[in-house]
Phi, psi and omega in degrees: 000133184211157177296323182298319179298321180294320182293320179299314180297320182294322179296321180299329182270004172067032180275146173278172182301334180264017186292180181110188185260001180064222183270354184284136171081004179270119183247173182288338180244149183290140179292159182293326181241132179304140184273119183294340183280346181287128183223156172258160175289156178290326182237144180286155172272098192295332182270004179277130177266109183288157177282164174269138179243014185301323183289351179257011189302332181268001178248339183274153178276349184224171182300135176303326181292331177294321178295320178296321179294318182290333187302327180293344181261002180293152171303146185308315181300330182291331187294338181269355183276177181293160179298322179300319180296319179294320178301311182298318181297311181291323180297321177302316181294315181299318180295327180294331182262349184267122178301151183301321180298322178292320178296321178297318179298317179297318180297316180295321179293323178295319177296321177299314179294319181298324179296320177295311185295331179286339187242335182273132179255114181301148178272318181238091185294337180294341177290338190274357173236156181278115174241081190304316184296333179267342183267318191252156178289151180302322181295321179293316180298320179296318179297320179293319179298316179292319172068023180249160177301322179298317180294322178293317182292340179289341182248350185256155163245153184228084183302336175205150181309127179089002175244104186257126182240130182201152175289132186226308190256139176286149181305322181295322177295316180302316181294317180296317182293321176298315183290329176294317179295320176298318180296318177297320178298321178294320178297316178303316181294312183294325182274355183052046184260132180269120182253161177280141179285156182301323180197187184280353185250336182257132179262344183237130182142193182206148174277113185294326179299331187287338179240035164109356184268008183300315182297315179299317180290327173301315180293325177297316179294310187292318186265341189232339176260316180306317180303322179283321181296325179297325182280315190260337184228043182295332185285348178242029176090013180299339179276348189230029179297128184222005175203167182209167170227113184248132182204166176242139176238152183234139180230148178164179183295334178252017179229199168298139183265315183217177180224127184291169181295127186196176167239158182269155173274066183204164169271318179227134181244132170255128180230114181236128176284130178262358183110190011253248174266128182200164173231148180079205177077019183296143171281143171234131181251145185220038172094152181268136182220147170279176182302320183294328188248016188298336182256012182284166185296146176275134176273150183308321183288350181268355183278116181222135175244146181219131178263128183294144173228128181306134179085348182264133184260151169239124179244127183207166175295143178297332181274009175279109185298135184200173176197182180230131178286169185298135169277110191273343178202153176078203188221122180244134178236133180231141173267127177241134175232107177273114182259132188233156178231116179292326179296311180300320182294324178289315180297326182297334181296335185256009181253150175240341180244127181236038185291351176286344181214335180278124181300320181288321176299320178298316180294318178298321179294318178297319179297317178297321179295316180295320177296321179296317178297316180297319180294319179296317179298318179297318180295319178296320179294322177298318181294321179297317179295319180296320179294320181293327180280000000 
């Protein structure tokens, strides 16, 4: 689902920027059938401050951040109405574009989360709200407050272009989050409850969004990851991140040992080691690739290894190919936040060249340029010889 798809549809129906139904027909409850007359504006109202929908996350069929993103595209008369009216209007549009199978999946997942939230009792309730001063290191908070590329570069190291390493989480936060995940694991075992795995590659860990941490992680992405992504990863949607998948993974001799070579289902990935004592488990990076070139050969300059340090974050493009070597001793826990952009994903469907970020596309473009220069040079030399003769 994307803003671009909505704008394209709206353009086909010939609506002006003020199009839509205005205040007429918007009720407190969503209609049974999505209203075909509901439309978004072609351009966002950039100075409009959207409302927060985080408190409705367990009632909405879609991400609260998606509703906040869409609100800037509402017809002008809609922006002055109640939040409930805006929710119903945007939900009608979203349902019109969402396949029935996808809506069924979303509904089942929401029921799954509600069942957990009704029965699981959090161990550290302070984790479920954003307490920046207690969660993040002072140096990271200062860089975010300043919000400039210079301030960000003052705290990061960059072992290779596009791999940003910086101190981020305080030790107490890391310890609390580990113990919360352990507590959730004990509840799962005692309740004999079957949970969803973090992804298709990890067997040990938990999806943090599923047991109540979605709002906190939304705020982490929106307020603390987006500012950096806008500066360092604008070409892969860093300016338009609007949803996330947050989870913890565990490695050790009695857990997952290593992680195979892959790319993430994200535009930007945050990976922070939470501890504890361990050996091995280094990340290895092998270059950024688009879908077409994901299996192409790695160039020598793209080979980068990184050793985890508790509390230290690695921020990189989701399409940066990577994996994790074996954890040879101890127990390693990592927080992963996959940040996504619906706008970027829609626009990507209409592109064939990704030389602004894909290493292989860049090489192909350089080769074409060099061949063009060589062909032009050859033609000029032929003309010179012909003139001389």
